[in-house]
ZAKOLVO-771336 format. One line per field, with one value per residue (C-alpha): residue number from 0; x, y, z. Coordinates in nm, 3 decimals. Layout:
<atoms>
num = c(NUM|...)
c1 = c(X|...)
c2 = c(Y|...)
c3 = c(Z|...)
</atoms>
This chain:
<atoms>
num = c(0|1|2|3|4|5|6|7|8|9|10|11|12|13|14|15|16|17|18|19|20|21|22|23|24|25|26|27|28|29|30|31|32|33|34|35|36|37|38|39|40|41|42|43|44|45|46|47|48|49|50|51|52|53|54|55|56|57|58|59|60|61|62|63|64|65|66|67|68|69|70|71|72|73|74|75|76|77|78|79|80|81|82|83|84|85|86|87|88|89|90|91|92|93|94|95|96|97|98|99|100|101|102|103|104|105|106|107|108|109|110|111|112|113|114|115|116|117|118|119|120|121|122|123|124|125|126|127|128|129|130|131|132|133|134|135|136|137|138|139|140|141|142|143|144|145|146|147|148|149|150|151|152|153|154|155|156|157|158|159|160|161|162|163|164|165|166|167|168|169|170|171|172|173|174|175|176|177|178|179|180|181|182|183|184|185|186|187|188|189|190|191|192|193|194|195|196|197|198|199|200|201|202|203)
c1 = c(0.000|0.125|0.088|-0.195|-0.114|-0.272|-0.064|0.252|0.176|0.110|0.442|0.630|0.464|0.566|0.925|0.941|0.807|1.046|1.339|1.248|1.225|1.559|1.734|1.591|1.700|2.044|2.088|1.988|2.234|2.515|2.441|2.434|2.761|2.934|2.802|2.925|3.264|3.281|3.193|3.473|3.713|3.636|3.683|4.015|4.132|4.066|4.246|4.535|4.560|4.558|4.837|5.045|4.988|5.115|5.400|5.711|5.621|5.816|5.609|5.745|6.124|6.206|6.472|6.344|5.977|5.889|5.707|5.388|5.044|4.774|4.404|4.118|3.932|3.567|3.399|3.054|3.230|3.368|3.123|3.284|3.620|3.784|4.150|4.417|4.664|4.973|4.981|5.307|5.459|5.322|5.065|4.706|4.528|4.369|4.434|4.609|4.374|4.637|4.668|5.037|4.973|4.776|4.897|4.611|4.281|4.004|3.719|3.367|3.226|2.968|2.617|2.745|2.744|2.880|2.545|2.619|2.876|2.827|3.030|2.891|3.001|3.170|2.956|2.640|2.357|2.261|2.529|2.652|2.582|2.601|2.227|2.213|2.034|2.257|2.571|2.596|2.925|3.105|3.411|3.520|3.866|3.927|4.276|4.538|4.807|5.134|5.188|4.834|4.596|4.294|4.098|4.042|3.779|3.797|3.524|3.456|3.267|3.581|3.891|4.121|3.943|4.246|4.481|4.323|4.368|3.996|3.837|3.551|3.390|3.347|3.271|3.181|3.022|3.017|2.710|2.730|2.440|2.391|2.208|1.856|1.883|1.662|1.706|1.855|2.099|2.285|2.590|2.748|3.116|3.150|3.465|3.493|3.750|3.910|4.001|3.735|3.612|3.296|3.068|2.696|2.359|2.242|2.057|2.244)
c2 = c(0.000|0.348|0.672|0.905|1.273|1.365|1.108|1.230|1.592|1.494|1.307|1.600|1.841|1.625|1.597|1.974|2.049|1.809|1.948|2.306|2.211|2.030|2.321|2.571|2.361|2.312|2.688|2.742|2.473|2.626|2.974|2.846|2.659|2.964|3.189|2.951|2.935|3.316|3.345|3.106|3.298|3.620|3.437|3.294|3.642|3.762|3.456|3.537|3.888|3.733|3.494|3.770|3.991|3.731|3.587|3.727|3.844|4.102|4.362|4.415|4.416|4.690|4.596|4.574|4.570|4.280|4.465|4.560|4.466|4.356|4.411|4.358|4.663|4.675|4.984|5.079|5.281|4.961|4.680|4.461|4.435|4.409|4.456|4.285|4.555|4.608|4.890|5.073|5.342|5.582|5.334|5.447|5.109|5.205|5.118|5.402|5.566|5.553|5.177|5.190|4.949|4.697|4.337|4.198|4.311|4.051|4.066|3.958|3.765|3.903|3.877|3.857|4.167|4.295|4.421|4.511|4.520|4.601|4.651|4.606|4.860|4.710|4.933|4.768|4.899|4.835|4.745|5.022|4.916|5.047|5.114|5.264|5.596|5.884|5.675|5.464|5.288|5.360|5.147|4.873|4.741|4.407|4.458|4.243|4.419|4.233|4.002|3.970|3.725|3.918|4.122|4.495|4.686|5.040|5.225|5.572|5.635|5.564|5.557|5.547|5.251|5.023|5.284|5.292|5.047|4.980|4.825|5.030|4.731|4.376|4.209|4.271|4.089|4.117|4.008|3.897|3.812|3.602|3.682|3.597|3.820|3.594|3.503|3.168|3.343|3.532|3.444|3.620|3.624|3.703|3.804|3.849|4.057|3.732|3.652|3.388|3.380|3.198|3.165|3.102|3.192|3.543|3.540|3.238)
c3 = c(0.000|-0.080|0.111|0.028|-0.027|0.306|0.494|0.323|0.416|0.779|0.799|0.645|0.888|1.187|1.061|1.004|1.350|1.521|1.322|1.420|1.788|1.771|1.597|1.847|2.145|1.987|1.951|2.313|2.422|2.213|2.351|2.710|2.659|2.512|2.789|3.058|2.885|2.870|3.239|3.333|3.107|3.297|3.628|3.507|3.405|3.759|3.895|3.661|3.808|4.154|4.056|3.898|4.202|4.446|4.239|4.074|3.725|3.529|3.347|2.997|2.959|3.208|3.460|3.815|3.713|3.944|4.221|4.034|4.155|3.910|3.851|3.608|3.478|3.363|3.216|3.091|2.822|2.668|2.733|2.465|2.642|2.982|3.070|3.276|3.383|3.594|3.846|3.778|4.003|4.109|4.237|4.192|4.187|3.853|3.492|3.311|3.062|2.786|2.824|2.915|3.202|2.998|3.004|2.795|2.647|2.644|2.394|2.485|2.188|1.950|2.089|2.448|2.665|2.993|3.120|3.483|3.757|4.124|4.443|4.793|5.059|5.367|5.587|5.457|5.247|4.888|4.633|4.405|4.046|3.694|3.707|4.059|4.077|4.184|4.235|3.921|3.860|3.533|3.605|3.843|3.924|4.096|4.234|4.404|4.606|4.621|4.807|4.950|4.775|4.908|4.655|4.672|4.474|4.340|4.149|4.014|4.340|4.542|4.324|4.629|4.792|4.757|4.899|5.244|5.530|5.567|5.260|5.118|4.945|5.073|4.737|4.376|4.086|3.708|3.511|3.149|2.919|2.609|2.284|2.408|2.714|2.925|3.290|3.188|2.954|3.226|3.436|3.732|3.830|4.201|4.389|4.766|4.952|5.073|4.713|4.645|4.285|4.178|3.875|3.884|3.740|3.818|4.149|4.283)
</atoms>
């Protein structure tokens, strides 16, 4: 017995529907995998700054350039990149605007965005974020002062935070988002002032 035209059309419709569902789910899986990989790359960059800041690493080819501390710089003015930098004398705990302290520039892939970063004051209260009213952050530095593995955080709201004895911020996080922009397409990289670095879904 052969297939009737109606039966053939029904089979083709089912195959088309199943193929569409499979392709959609595959794209979501690929996006989630890439986002998770990106989040771990950001976390590893921060860990790299921590390692450089607590070990002996020469910056460039200058003689005696072994005593630099290191940090990672995030900015709302350049949401497609973040920077690993060395803090050269005179120490200001900030990345030089001209990029002369840059060790490496990291590019966030197309379709993926640095959507938010926040720092929580040690004295308590709400975190200061890029979307905070009245005190919005425009840049954040996660900084490691040689030879201490603890993290220090500086922002445009307190650029000298890492220069004082008492830490202004107790932790910070960076939030990145994938192409769909949904709640399941977001990852958060958290850093505490004790130097702990973790990656998780936003809200975890």
